[in-house]
N, C-alpha and C positions, 0 to 999 in steps of 0.2 A: 975528737967529738967536739971541741970545743968549735974548730972548724968548721964544723957540719950544723952545728947549733948557728951559729952566726951565718949561715945562707942559709937553713930553714927561715931566720928572720928576716935577712932580708927579702927573701921569695915571698914572703906573709906580707911583709910590707910596703912590697914594690908592685903593686897593685894595678891594673893601667884602667885610665878612664877616658867613660866611652868621648869623641870629639863632640863636643860642644857645638850646637847649631849653629851656623852664622848667626848674624846680629841682620834680622831683616833691615831691608833697607828701605830709607825712606824715598818716598818716588817723588822724582824731582818735580818740581814747578815750571810749567812752562814760560821762557820768559813770554813778559808784556810787547804784545804789538807794539812795535816804533811807530807806525803809522797805519792806524785803523782804518779800514774803508770807510764807515760813517764820519769822521774826520777829513777824509780827501775829497770826499764827493761836498761838505757843506765849502772847504778851503776852496777848491773849484767853481762850485757856482760863485761863489763871488767874486771870482776873476771872471768868471763870462759876462760880457752884456748881454742880458734879456734870458737869461737861464735859472732865473729863480725859480722854475719847476722842476726842475730837469734834477734837484737832487737824488730822487729816487732811481731812476736810470743809470746814473754815475754810481751808487752806490752798488747797485743790482751788475751792472757791468764788473768792475772792481773785486767782489766775492766771486760770482761767476767764473767772469773769464780769469781769476786768480792772479790777478798784478805782481807782481813782482814785489818786492821792500825796495828797492831803489827806485820802480815809479813811483808807486807810493811816499815814498820820503821827497821825491825830486817835485811831487804833485803838492803835496804839502809843505816842503818848504818856501814854495813861490812864493811873491809878497807882490807881484805884478804879472799880465798878461804875458810879457814882454819871457820872465825869465820863465813861465809855463813851457813857454814852446820848444827849450830843449830836452824836457819832459816826455815829449813827441818820439826820441831815439829809444826810450825802455818799454815801449809797447812791443810783442811780440808778438809776432806772426798776425791775423787781422784783426786784432783787440782794438787798434784804432779806427778802420773802416767798419767791422760794428762798431763799436762805440758813437762813433758821429753819424750811421746810419739810423741807431735808433732815435740820438738827440734831435734828427731832422722829423723824423716820424712823430716825436713825443712835442717838438714845435707846432708841425700840422698839424697835429689834432687841436692840441691845446686852440689852438688861433681859430677852428671849424668851431669850437666848443663854448666861446666867448660868446655873452650874447652880448648880440647887437644891439645899443641903447634905442630905445622907443624916440620917435620924435616927441616933443612938449604938445600936448594938445594945445589948440590955439584959444583964444581967449576971444571964444564967442559965448554968449547969454544963451541958453536953452530956449527953444521953442517956446511959445505962449503958450499959457494952458498946460506945460508941464512941468511947473512946479508943484511940488509934492504938497501937500497941508500941512 
């Protein structure tokens, strides 16, 4: 009888617990971009003579053409135009040709849009009887 009571006691006390729900996982925060396109465009413009207005074209291609991290790092770390040259090997497919074409178009359009300076008016006095009263 003692054994039966002990067995009943053990069975009554050993209730199974429902499995605990898994701890909610915290969404991983994406790592910061080591070479963001706006920074790459600023650096490229600094190294390219006469390309001060080309920043939007470079940035648009960097984002739109999904330049690789290696390419963007190479361009961002370049301190001279000579250091920028090896970066051309990092372009994929027609990325470089597409960029160059748009830069050439942008430069041509900028040249056409720039106002032509007007010649200075000659130092000729107004005609007689045309002076304001």
